GUTIDREN-615136 format. One record per residue (C-alpha): x, y, z. Coordinates in nm, 4 decimals, decimal comma. Layout:
! residues N
<node X="X" Y="Y" Z="Z"/>
...
//
This chain:
! residues 249
<node X="10,8556" Y="-3,9967" Z="-1,5261"/>
<node X="10,7047" Y="-3,9945" Z="-1,1811"/>
<node X="10,7983" Y="-3,6289" Z="-1,1357"/>
<node X="10,6357" Y="-3,5346" Z="-1,4670"/>
<node X="10,3080" Y="-3,7068" Z="-1,3631"/>
<node X="10,2982" Y="-3,5285" Z="-1,0272"/>
<node X="10,3679" Y="-3,1955" Z="-1,1942"/>
<node X="10,0809" Y="-3,2473" Z="-1,4434"/>
<node X="9,8337" Y="-3,3421" Z="-1,1671"/>
<node X="9,9223" Y="-3,0383" Z="-0,9571"/>
<node X="9,8739" Y="-2,8178" Z="-1,2599"/>
<node X="9,5278" Y="-2,9647" Z="-1,3219"/>
<node X="9,4240" Y="-2,9142" Z="-0,9569"/>
<node X="9,5511" Y="-2,5548" Z="-0,9559"/>
<node X="9,3640" Y="-2,4800" Z="-1,2778"/>
<node X="9,0430" Y="-2,6236" Z="-1,1286"/>
<node X="9,0678" Y="-2,3928" Z="-0,8279"/>
<node X="9,1252" Y="-2,0934" Z="-1,0538"/>
<node X="8,8248" Y="-2,1853" Z="-1,2701"/>
<node X="8,6033" Y="-2,2310" Z="-0,9612"/>
<node X="8,7092" Y="-1,8904" Z="-0,8326"/>
<node X="8,5873" Y="-1,7343" Z="-1,1556"/>
<node X="8,2357" Y="-1,8852" Z="-1,1249"/>
<node X="7,9523" Y="-1,6566" Z="-0,9815"/>
<node X="7,8993" Y="-1,7020" Z="-0,6117"/>
<node X="7,5556" Y="-1,8232" Z="-0,4866"/>
<node X="7,3412" Y="-1,5484" Z="-0,3249"/>
<node X="7,3216" Y="-1,5337" Z="0,0535"/>
<node X="7,0217" Y="-1,7114" Z="0,2099"/>
<node X="6,7055" Y="-1,4977" Z="0,2183"/>
<node X="6,4829" Y="-1,4500" Z="0,5248"/>
<node X="6,1309" Y="-1,5937" Z="0,4800"/>
<node X="5,8757" Y="-1,3343" Z="0,3576"/>
<node X="5,6526" Y="-1,1850" Z="0,6282"/>
<node X="5,2913" Y="-1,3077" Z="0,6240"/>
<node X="5,0456" Y="-1,0374" Z="0,5210"/>
<node X="4,6838" Y="-1,1324" Z="0,5998"/>
<node X="4,4207" Y="-1,0632" Z="0,3350"/>
<node X="4,1823" Y="-0,7903" Z="0,4578"/>
<node X="3,8395" Y="-0,7583" Z="0,2979"/>
<node X="3,7577" Y="-0,4016" Z="0,1851"/>
<node X="3,5272" Y="-0,2016" Z="0,4151"/>
<node X="3,1891" Y="-0,1232" Z="0,2582"/>
<node X="3,1466" Y="0,2320" Z="0,1291"/>
<node X="2,8044" Y="0,3858" Z="0,2017"/>
<node X="2,8707" Y="0,6994" Z="-0,0012"/>
<node X="2,6595" Y="0,7600" Z="-0,3102"/>
<node X="2,3172" Y="0,8452" Z="-0,4493"/>
<node X="2,0442" Y="0,5846" Z="-0,4066"/>
<node X="1,6870" Y="0,5191" Z="-0,5196"/>
<node X="1,4445" Y="0,2647" Z="-0,3827"/>
<node X="1,0992" Y="0,1564" Z="-0,2802"/>
<node X="0,9417" Y="0,1394" Z="0,0643"/>
<node X="0,6236" Y="0,0154" Z="0,2237"/>
<node X="0,4718" Y="-0,0513" Z="0,5606"/>
<node X="0,1968" Y="0,0339" Z="0,8058"/>
<node X="0,0912" Y="0,3496" Z="0,9836"/>
<node X="-0,1213" Y="0,4062" Z="1,2920"/>
<node X="-0,2015" Y="0,7028" Z="1,5108"/>
<node X="-0,4824" Y="0,9289" Z="1,6207"/>
<node X="-0,6814" Y="1,2342" Z="1,5192"/>
<node X="-0,7872" Y="1,4728" Z="1,7936"/>
<node X="-1,0996" Y="1,6713" Z="1,7177"/>
<node X="-1,2009" Y="1,9904" Z="1,8947"/>
<node X="-1,5323" Y="2,1475" Z="1,7919"/>
<node X="-1,7035" Y="2,4694" Z="1,8946"/>
<node X="-2,0773" Y="2,4019" Z="1,8803"/>
<node X="-2,3284" Y="2,6894" Z="1,9169"/>
<node X="-2,4954" Y="2,6835" Z="2,2552"/>
<node X="-2,2635" Y="2,4088" Z="2,3786"/>
<node X="-1,9065" Y="2,5428" Z="2,3633"/>
<node X="-1,5927" Y="2,3398" Z="2,3030"/>
<node X="-1,6145" Y="1,9613" Z="2,2899"/>
<node X="-1,3332" Y="1,7223" Z="2,1974"/>
<node X="-1,2737" Y="1,3600" Z="2,1093"/>
<node X="-1,0083" Y="1,1299" Z="1,9643"/>
<node X="-1,0357" Y="0,8757" Z="1,6850"/>
<node X="-0,7682" Y="0,6165" Z="1,6101"/>
<node X="-0,6467" Y="0,5673" Z="1,2549"/>
<node X="-0,4403" Y="0,3104" Z="1,0637"/>
<node X="-0,3611" Y="0,1957" Z="0,7115"/>
<node X="-0,0934" Y="0,0866" Z="0,4672"/>
<node X="0,1636" Y="0,2961" Z="0,2798"/>
<node X="0,3827" Y="0,2307" Z="-0,0257"/>
<node X="0,6052" Y="0,4571" Z="-0,2325"/>
<node X="0,9498" Y="0,5607" Z="-0,3551"/>
<node X="1,2722" Y="0,6886" Z="-0,1954"/>
<node X="1,5594" Y="0,9109" Z="-0,3160"/>
<node X="1,8667" Y="0,9846" Z="-0,1055"/>
<node X="2,2334" Y="1,0774" Z="-0,0806"/>
<node X="2,5031" Y="0,9563" Z="0,1638"/>
<node X="2,8519" Y="1,0886" Z="0,2389"/>
<node X="3,0858" Y="0,8770" Z="0,4531"/>
<node X="3,3750" Y="0,9940" Z="0,6732"/>
<node X="3,5380" Y="0,6906" Z="0,8360"/>
<node X="3,2495" Y="0,5276" Z="1,0258"/>
<node X="3,0322" Y="0,8425" Z="1,0273"/>
<node X="2,7686" Y="0,8584" Z="0,7535"/>
<node X="2,5787" Y="1,1812" Z="0,6813"/>
<node X="2,2930" Y="1,1995" Z="0,4372"/>
<node X="1,9635" Y="1,3427" Z="0,3218"/>
<node X="1,6605" Y="1,1393" Z="0,2183"/>
<node X="1,3197" Y="1,2136" Z="0,0707"/>
<node X="1,0228" Y="0,9903" Z="0,0033"/>
<node X="0,6684" Y="1,0046" Z="-0,1263"/>
<node X="0,4106" Y="0,7389" Z="-0,0325"/>
<node X="0,0569" Y="0,6573" Z="-0,1228"/>
<node X="-0,1290" Y="0,6432" Z="0,2083"/>
<node X="-0,4378" Y="0,4569" Z="0,3139"/>
<node X="-0,4286" Y="0,5885" Z="0,6728"/>
<node X="-0,7767" Y="0,6912" Z="0,7849"/>
<node X="-0,9739" Y="0,7144" Z="1,1082"/>
<node X="-1,3032" Y="0,5451" Z="1,1629"/>
<node X="-1,6247" Y="0,7363" Z="1,1004"/>
<node X="-1,7182" Y="0,7766" Z="1,4631"/>
<node X="-1,5704" Y="0,8997" Z="1,7890"/>
<node X="-1,7059" Y="1,0614" Z="2,1025"/>
<node X="-1,7230" Y="1,3981" Z="1,9257"/>
<node X="-1,9180" Y="1,2520" Z="1,6350"/>
<node X="-2,1994" Y="1,1600" Z="1,8717"/>
<node X="-2,2668" Y="1,5324" Z="1,8977"/>
<node X="-2,1706" Y="1,6709" Z="1,5573"/>
<node X="-2,2666" Y="1,3829" Z="1,3277"/>
<node X="-2,0349" Y="1,1724" Z="1,1093"/>
<node X="-1,6677" Y="1,2697" Z="1,0955"/>
<node X="-1,3468" Y="1,1223" Z="0,9571"/>
<node X="-0,9812" Y="1,2263" Z="0,9136"/>
<node X="-0,7136" Y="1,0743" Z="0,6910"/>
<node X="-0,4738" Y="1,1309" Z="0,4029"/>
<node X="-0,4045" Y="0,9650" Z="0,0687"/>
<node X="-0,0420" Y="1,0747" Z="0,0289"/>
<node X="0,2411" Y="1,1341" Z="0,2707"/>
<node X="0,5940" Y="1,2675" Z="0,2085"/>
<node X="0,9026" Y="1,3402" Z="0,4191"/>
<node X="1,2332" Y="1,5228" Z="0,3645"/>
<node X="1,4871" Y="1,4315" Z="0,6324"/>
<node X="1,8500" Y="1,4448" Z="0,7316"/>
<node X="2,0222" Y="1,1221" Z="0,8423"/>
<node X="2,3173" Y="1,0677" Z="1,0762"/>
<node X="2,4504" Y="0,7151" Z="1,0968"/>
<node X="2,7312" Y="0,4947" Z="1,2274"/>
<node X="2,8588" Y="0,2246" Z="0,9918"/>
<node X="2,9827" Y="-0,1122" Z="1,1120"/>
<node X="3,1052" Y="-0,2258" Z="0,7691"/>
<node X="2,7878" Y="-0,3452" Z="0,5911"/>
<node X="2,5468" Y="-0,2481" Z="0,8709"/>
<node X="2,4389" Y="0,1145" Z="0,9219"/>
<node X="2,2594" Y="0,2376" Z="1,2341"/>
<node X="2,1030" Y="0,5806" Z="1,1891"/>
<node X="1,8788" Y="0,8483" Z="1,3342"/>
<node X="1,6705" Y="1,0750" Z="1,1140"/>
<node X="1,4540" Y="1,3866" Z="1,1356"/>
<node X="1,3044" Y="1,6632" Z="0,9251"/>
<node X="0,9822" Y="1,7783" Z="0,7654"/>
<node X="0,6624" Y="1,5844" Z="0,6923"/>
<node X="0,3871" Y="1,6734" Z="0,4440"/>
<node X="0,0446" Y="1,5258" Z="0,3663"/>
<node X="-0,2957" Y="1,6098" Z="0,2271"/>
<node X="-0,5070" Y="1,5874" Z="0,5409"/>
<node X="-0,8726" Y="1,5184" Z="0,4615"/>
<node X="-1,1439" Y="1,6114" Z="0,7081"/>
<node X="-1,4953" Y="1,4843" Z="0,6362"/>
<node X="-1,7861" Y="1,6332" Z="0,8323"/>
<node X="-2,1319" Y="1,4928" Z="0,7666"/>
<node X="-2,0359" Y="1,3974" Z="0,4116"/>
<node X="-1,8567" Y="1,7252" Z="0,3258"/>
<node X="-1,4831" Y="1,6787" Z="0,2680"/>
<node X="-1,2194" Y="1,9475" Z="0,3246"/>
<node X="-0,8631" Y="1,8818" Z="0,2062"/>
<node X="-0,5551" Y="2,0757" Z="0,3173"/>
<node X="-0,1865" Y="2,0168" Z="0,2460"/>
<node X="-0,0370" Y="2,0057" Z="0,5946"/>
<node X="0,3289" Y="2,0512" Z="0,6920"/>
<node X="0,4684" Y="1,9103" Z="1,0157"/>
<node X="0,7754" Y="1,7337" Z="1,1474"/>
<node X="0,9074" Y="1,3805" Z="1,1804"/>
<node X="1,1821" Y="1,1963" Z="1,3704"/>
<node X="1,2858" Y="0,8340" Z="1,3982"/>
<node X="1,5577" Y="0,5725" Z="1,3673"/>
<node X="1,6468" Y="0,2695" Z="1,1610"/>
<node X="1,9017" Y="0,0109" Z="1,0550"/>
<node X="2,0219" Y="-0,0616" Z="0,7007"/>
<node X="2,2111" Y="-0,3637" Z="0,5654"/>
<node X="2,4169" Y="-0,3824" Z="0,2458"/>
<node X="2,3384" Y="-0,7331" Z="0,1243"/>
<node X="2,5174" Y="-0,6780" Z="-0,2101"/>
<node X="2,7676" Y="-0,4263" Z="-0,3477"/>
<node X="2,4998" Y="-0,1816" Z="-0,4647"/>
<node X="2,1875" Y="-0,3113" Z="-0,2880"/>
<node X="2,0720" Y="-0,2316" Z="0,0646"/>
<node X="1,7664" Y="-0,3160" Z="0,2741"/>
<node X="1,6346" Y="-0,1134" Z="0,5679"/>
<node X="1,3864" Y="-0,1187" Z="0,8544"/>
<node X="1,2827" Y="0,2103" Z="1,0147"/>
<node X="1,0341" Y="0,3773" Z="1,2487"/>
<node X="0,9103" Y="0,7362" Z="1,2107"/>
<node X="0,6920" Y="0,9501" Z="1,4361"/>
<node X="0,5015" Y="1,2183" Z="1,2419"/>
<node X="0,3142" Y="1,5222" Z="1,3710"/>
<node X="0,1138" Y="1,6954" Z="1,0977"/>
<node X="-0,0162" Y="1,9757" Z="1,3179"/>
<node X="-0,3844" Y="2,0653" Z="1,2974"/>
<node X="-0,6293" Y="2,2038" Z="1,0473"/>
<node X="-0,9536" Y="2,3966" Z="1,0780"/>
<node X="-1,2801" Y="2,3185" Z="0,9032"/>
<node X="-1,6444" Y="2,4186" Z="0,9194"/>
<node X="-1,9390" Y="2,1866" Z="0,9501"/>
<node X="-2,3067" Y="2,1878" Z="1,0318"/>
<node X="-2,5133" Y="1,9941" Z="1,2817"/>
<node X="-2,7020" Y="1,7309" Z="1,0904"/>
<node X="-2,8553" Y="1,5187" Z="1,3629"/>
<node X="-3,1081" Y="1,5714" Z="1,6392"/>
<node X="-2,8492" Y="1,5328" Z="1,9176"/>
<node X="-2,6363" Y="1,8164" Z="1,7848"/>
<node X="-2,9321" Y="2,0468" Z="1,7221"/>
<node X="-3,0843" Y="1,9717" Z="2,0589"/>
<node X="-2,7525" Y="2,0374" Z="2,2324"/>
<node X="-2,7219" Y="2,3642" Z="2,0419"/>
<node X="-3,0801" Y="2,4620" Z="2,1253"/>
<node X="-3,1986" Y="2,4480" Z="1,7659"/>
<node X="-3,4971" Y="2,2887" Z="1,6022"/>
<node X="-3,4645" Y="1,9169" Z="1,5217"/>
<node X="-3,4482" Y="1,9820" Z="1,1487"/>
<node X="-3,2163" Y="2,2849" Z="1,1611"/>
<node X="-2,8610" Y="2,2921" Z="1,0277"/>
<node X="-2,6484" Y="2,4916" Z="1,2680"/>
<node X="-2,2861" Y="2,5728" Z="1,1673"/>
<node X="-1,9915" Y="2,4961" Z="1,3922"/>
<node X="-1,6112" Y="2,5137" Z="1,3615"/>
<node X="-1,3727" Y="2,2266" Z="1,4188"/>
<node X="-0,9991" Y="2,1773" Z="1,4593"/>
<node X="-0,8407" Y="1,8383" Z="1,3795"/>
<node X="-0,4839" Y="1,7427" Z="1,4795"/>
<node X="-0,3206" Y="1,4367" Z="1,3261"/>
<node X="-0,0211" Y="1,2333" Z="1,4519"/>
<node X="0,1126" Y="0,9125" Z="1,2993"/>
<node X="0,3511" Y="0,6267" Z="1,3715"/>
<node X="0,5104" Y="0,4630" Z="1,0665"/>
<node X="0,6884" Y="0,1285" Z="1,0507"/>
<node X="0,8499" Y="0,0787" Z="0,7104"/>
<node X="1,0823" Y="-0,1545" Z="0,5243"/>
<node X="1,2624" Y="-0,0662" Z="0,2041"/>
<node X="1,5109" Y="-0,1744" Z="-0,0620"/>
<node X="1,7557" Y="0,0715" Z="-0,2236"/>
<node X="1,9957" Y="0,0621" Z="-0,5179"/>
<node X="2,3098" Y="0,2767" Z="-0,4661"/>
<node X="2,5120" Y="0,4550" Z="-0,7353"/>
<node X="2,8701" Y="0,4938" Z="-0,6073"/>
<node X="3,0534" Y="0,8269" Z="-0,6189"/>
//
């Protein structure tokens, strides 16, 4: 009886080992997954944008007049005034380099005063413009959401020269150059601050002496109206801020 019991127990143990051998083996231990830090996407400056801008302009108008009997006389009058208008541009980004073109048109209230050293001889005079536009290339360096850029191109304005109440208006073309910084404060919105220097060249006009000082200097009678020619050159400094909305490529 004892032998039968031992034989049965050994059979049970052997069957258990065979059953365990048939069970699937547990997988080998896995190495812990490598940590991959989350990197925020770099801002893309590429796209077409529209916006508004505004600021302040100041500069000077240099007058040179040729008065009969006197010769050439010159004088400078300072000017200043506000500007506001719209902007349209395009950017293309290659790594950190950003290339673009930008145009703008502004209403301008930049005007000189009505007197300068030359006006003491010729009478009242004033120079200004009521619109100002630029078309410029831009080259910038992007530090994620901040763009530093230089810019340059053409400048255009209707330069108004007023001599003794008679106004002459010419559309003048010149050049401009400057620099700025732009910040992307939202996915499609940017804000900028920039400075531009503008040289609008010079324009010629004709006037007449309308005061006793001019006529006396020219050797004419006190009540005479003697013609003279004048050349007015206009340069401006613009400080502007702006907000743009960008349409992504």
